[in-house]
C-alpha positions as CSV (number, residue, x, y, z in Angstrom):
1,M,16.0,5.5,-12.9
2,H,18.4,2.9,-11.5
3,P,17.2,-0.4,-10.7
4,A,18.0,0.0,-6.9
5,A,16.4,3.5,-6.6
6,A,13.2,2.0,-5.0
7,E,15.1,0.0,-2.4
8,I,17.3,3.1,-1.6
9,Y,14.1,5.3,-1.3
10,R,12.3,2.7,1.0
11,K,15.1,2.5,3.3
12,A,16.2,6.2,3.4
13,A,12.7,7.5,3.8
14,V,12.3,5.6,7.0
15,N,15.5,7.2,8.3
16,S,15.3,10.7,6.9
17,P,12.3,13.1,7.1
18,K,13.9,15.1,4.2
19,V,13.8,11.9,2.0
20,A,10.3,11.0,3.2
21,S,9.1,14.4,1.9
22,C,10.0,13.5,-1.6
23,A,7.9,11.4,-3.8
24,A,10.7,9.0,-4.8
25,W,14.6,8.7,-4.7
26,D,16.0,11.5,-6.7
27,P,19.9,11.1,-6.9
28,V,20.1,14.9,-8.3
29,W,18.3,16.3,-5.2
30,V,20.7,14.3,-2.9
31,T,23.7,15.6,-4.8
32,D,22.3,19.1,-4.2
33,W,22.0,18.1,-0.6
34,V,25.6,17.0,-0.4
35,E,26.8,20.3,-2.3
36,A,24.8,22.4,0.3
37,S,26.4,20.6,3.0
38,K,29.8,22.0,1.8
39,R,28.7,25.2,3.2
40,T,26.7,24.3,6.3
41,G,28.3,20.9,7.1
42,A,27.0,17.3,6.6
43,D,24.7,16.5,9.5
44,E,23.8,13.0,10.8
45,E,20.8,12.7,8.6
46,L,22.7,13.2,5.4
47,R,25.4,10.9,6.6
48,A,22.6,8.3,7.2
49,V,21.2,8.8,3.8
50,L,24.6,8.4,2.0
51,A,25.4,5.2,4.0
52,I,22.1,3.7,2.9
53,E,22.5,4.6,-0.6
54,T,26.0,3.1,-0.7
55,E,25.0,-0.1,1.0
56,V,21.9,-0.7,-1.2
57,L,24.1,0.2,-4.3
58,L,26.9,-2.2,-3.3
59,E,24.4,-4.9,-2.6
60,H,22.9,-4.5,-5.8
61,F,26.1,-4.7,-7.8
62,A,27.2,-7.7,-5.7
63,S,24.1,-9.4,-6.7
64,Q,24.7,-8.8,-10.3
65,M,28.0,-10.3,-10.1
66,V,26.5,-13.6,-8.9
67,E,24.1,-13.9,-11.5
């Protein structure tokens, strides 16, 4: 599990009922959601979750560079 997974889950669960229905952040599940969106189209909920994931990961990597 990635060190930023708990923070991604915490922020995404507040903004996404789908994520909140999961016990923890599951990047494989999110990848499956992205794959399914190729057929159905990406909704605002998925876009928000991906934006949160990107933001948290960038913050994580940036903080690693400072240390």
